[in-house]
C-alpha positions, 0 to 999 in steps of 0.5 A: 869329172871324167866321162867315158869319152875322156877314157876313150881318148885316153885309149887312143893316146895309148894306142898311138904310143904302144902300137904306132910307136913302141910296137916292139913291146907288144910284139913281145907280149903277144908271146906271153907275159913274164912278170917278175913281181906280183903286187896286191894293191887296193882297188881305191881309184886314187892308188894305181900301182902301175902309175905309182911304180911307173911300170911298163905293160908286162912287168908287174902282175897286179891283184887289186881288192878292197883294202889290199888284203890277202886271205889266209890259205883255205881249202874247200872254199869257193870264189877265192879270187885273190888266192887263185890269182896268187897261185897263178902268179907264183906257180905258173908265171914263177914270179920272184917277188910279192909286194903288198901295197897299202895306202893312207886314208884307206876306205876299207880299213876305215870301214873295218875300224868303224864296223861292228864285230858281227858281220851279216852273211849277206854283207860282202864288204863286211865279210871281206874286210873281216880278214883284217879283224886281228889287226883291228883288235891289236890297234884297239888294244894298243891305242885305246885312247888315240883319236880315230885318224891315228888308229886308222893309220895304225890299222892300215899298217897292221893289216899289211903285216897280217897279209904278209903272214897270210901269204906264208900260209899258202904251201906253194909260197912257203915252199919257195920262201924256204929256197929263196926263190921268192921274197915278200915285201910290205909297202905303204904309200902315203899319198898326202906326202908322196912317200913310200914306206917298206916293212923292215923284218929286222926292226918290225917297223915301216921304214922310208923307201922313198922319203917325202919331198923336203917341202913336206912335213912327213909323219906316219902318225904313230 
């Protein structure tokens, strides 16, 4: 099990690589960040976007939350951390791509599928994952007799679709989508098989971007 000493030693390795070695990178980053992509990912400890994409510091603006959800645009509400981060990335940093990255075995989606529809006002997790309640409803209607694992996977994918739609509810995102200054993408990481799927608007389905290795028996489960 990892402890704080291990993490401190990890920072020491980072220091040696980027400050004793590749000093030019952080010399440039001192002047500011210019990422081209914002990625909304899950805060699940098994799914680190920087590790998955092998991006360098400064290349990607990352927003993480439970179940990689994007809330719809709402005015007059408080504590909109995801919305504020999106606004900063799009209107200040001028990113040209937004990626919503979901993953298999998502604890947030499982909690949503197993939860009651009525959420207590003091249940922060329940209120947050309720953002994906429409995805849950569709899955239960379309797969009433399927086992839980199939429905969990289906909801993980449906929630990505809904987050992509919610992105378009933000006026400063919709405006840029209309001028091709910005594009949105839905990705799904299956960490059982090491495969990456991407949402294809034309077919309405998730298609392989990086297929499972030949030794793996890959299936998206629906």
